[in-house]
N, C-alpha and C positions, 0 to 999 in steps of 0.2 A: 631650480639648480642652474639652468642656463642663464637665467636673468641675473643671478648673483655673480656668476662667472663674468658676465658682461660688465657688471659694476666694478668688480675687482680689476679687470683688465683696463677699464676706463681710468681707475685710480692709478694704475701702473703707467698708463700713457701720459696722464696729466703730471705726475710727480717724478717721472724718470724720462730718459731718452731711449729706453728699451723699446724695441718694436713689439707691436701687438697685432693680432690678425685683423684683416680688413673688415671681417664680418661683425666686429664689435660695434662699429658705427660711432656716431657722435650725437650726444643729446644732453640737455641740461638735466634731465631726470637721472641720468647715470651719475653725473657729478654731484647732484644733490644727495645721493646716497653713498658717495665714495668715501666720506670721512671715516666711516667705521673701519675702513681698510688701510688707513694711514700707517698704523703700526706694522701691519703685515708687509706693506711696501718697505718699511724700515728694516724688517728682518732680512728681506732680499738684498737691500742696499748694504746693510752691515755685513751680510754673508759674503757679498762680492768683495767688500773692503778687506775682510778677514782672509779670504782665499788669496787675494793679490799680495797681501802682507806676508802670509806664510810662504807663498811661492817665491817672492822676492828675497825672503830671508835665507833661502838656500844659497844664494850667490852674492848677496849684498849685506853690508853691515845693518844692524838693527835699525839705526836711525833712518837710513835710506829706504829700508823696507816699509817702515811706518809711513814715510812720505809717499811711497808708491801706493799704499793702501788708501791714504787720504785723497790722493789724486784720483784714484779709481772711483771713489764715492762721489767726488765733485763732478767727474765726467758723467757718471751714470745719472745723476740728478740734474745735469745741466747748470749746476751752481745756482739753482733757483733759491735755495735757502740763504746762501751767502748774498745773493742779489737783494733779497728781501731784507736781510739784516742791514745792508748798506743803505737802502732806501729809508728804512725806519730810523736808523741812526742819524741820517741827514735831516729827516723831518723833525724828529724830536730835538735834535741839537741845533737846528737852524733857526727856530722861532718858537715863541711861547703862545702865539695865537693859534687856536684850533684850526681855523681855515687855512692859515699859511702852512701849518704842519702837514695837513692833508694834501695841499697843493705841492709842497716840496717832495712828498713821497711819490707823487705821480711822475716826477721828473726822472727820466731814465739815466741821467748823468750822475756819476758818483762824485760826491764832494769830499771835503776833508774828514768830516765825522764818519762818513761811510767807509772810506779807505782805512781809517784808523781802526774802526770796529772790526772789519774783516781781518786786518793784519793781526790785531791783538787776539782775536778769537782763534784763528788758525794757529798762531804761535803757542797760545796756551793749550790748545788741544794736542798739538804735537808733543809738547813737554809732558803733558799728563799721560799720554799714551806711552811715551818713552819710559816714564817712571813705572807704569803698570807692567811693562815688559820686563824691566829690570827686577822688580820685586816679585813678579809672579810667573814669568816665563811666557813662552809663545801661546800656550793653551789659555792662560788667563787673558792675554791680550786679545786673542781671537774671540773668546766668549764675551769680553767686555765690549768689543766693537758691535757684535750682533745685538747684545742687550741694550747698549747705549743708543743705537740707531732706532731700535724698536720703541723703547720707552720714551725717548725724546719726542716721538711723533704723537704721543698722547697729549703733549702740550698744546699744539694747535687744535686738536680735537676737543680738549677741555675748554679752550677759549671760545670755540664755536658754540658750545653748549651753555656757557656761563655768561657771555657778554652779547651785546648788541652790535650789529654791523654799523660802523661809523659813517660810511659814505651813503649818499642818497642816489648816486648815479646807478642806473640799472644795467649799464653796459660794461661794468667792471669785469675783468677776466675771472676774478674769484667769486663773483656774485652767486653762482649756483652752489658754491660750497657753504653758504651762510645759513642754510636751513638748520635749525636746531635738531640735534639727534634725539630720538626716543631713548628711553631707559635701556631697552634691549640692545639698540645699536651702540650706545656708549659701553655697555657691558661687553659686546664683541670686541670693540676697540681696546678696552682695558685688558681683556684676555690676551689678545695678540701682543699688547705692549708689555705686559708683565711676565708672560710665559717664558721668554728667553732669559729672564733674570734667574730662573732655576738652574741655569748653567753655572752660576756663580755660587760659591758656598761661603758660609760664615756671616757674621753680623755686618760686615762691610757693605753687603748689598742693600741692607735696609737703610744704612746711612746714605748711600748713593741715591736710592729711590726717594728718600725723604728730602734730600737736598734738591733734586730735580723738581719735586713737587713744590717745594718752598719757592724756588726761583720762578716757577710758572705762576704761582699765586701772586708773587710780588709784581711780576710783569703784568698780570691781569689788572691788578690794582692801579699800576702806573698808567696803563692804557686808558682805563676808565677816567682817571684824573685828568689826563691830558687831552683826550679826544672823545671821551664818552663812549668808548667801545673799541673795536678792533678793525683793522683793514687786512687785505691780503698780505701786505708786507709785514704786518705784525704777526700773522700766522707763521709766515716763513721764518721770521727772525726768532720766534720762540723755540724753534727746533734746535739750531746749533747751540743756543744758550743753555737749553735744558740738557742737551747731550754733554756739553762741557761740564755742567754741574754734576752729572752722573759720574763722569770719570774722576772728578775732584773728590766726590764722596767716597769712591772706592779707595782713593789714596789716603783720605783722612783717617779711615778706620784701620788701614793696614800699616800705618806709620808707627 
């Protein structure tokens, strides 16, 4: 039990800026097993976003409350997913050669493709959440945030299980996360990722889950076609894209 708690806290430390006890320590072994808890971290991040949104909604207009919640989730995660999205967009948009794509992704500077990808994704997410609040009220918005952040973190977990790591360098920051999960570990991740969807009722949730899964599958196919696998940036980028797809799915069915 203590060992599993250490792995969970290691996942929390790696994927958020939240403090964890010093006794957790640092080890590659912890990170190698952390992928099973990606969706559980998503539940926490989505919960924080929902709480901030609801609290801000008491004194601010709905649009500003949603922005406050989005800002909270970005701050909690240190914008790591947005950063990965930008790097992936720069890489795939910057060149067709596999080697150059991987090289561009390692560049920490954000180019035109990266800036546009972040801007459009955040704008689309804001508008989707605004429409969810308009059509379903505060409760649906809060539940959608929790479910969306949890389910979308199944995307990188699935990529780790299904694809090969595209880089050969052993020193990459995400390298410990590239170990393929066993069936039981993937089952744990799926449980945490899908459980919050029970907060949502009606057939719209199945449309949202299906759309997020479809987008993840298309991303996996694209990554294999372009670079024969995935990188850490690909893992990070898959999360906000799957999250956005989930919110759009909710709106497709409820319109």
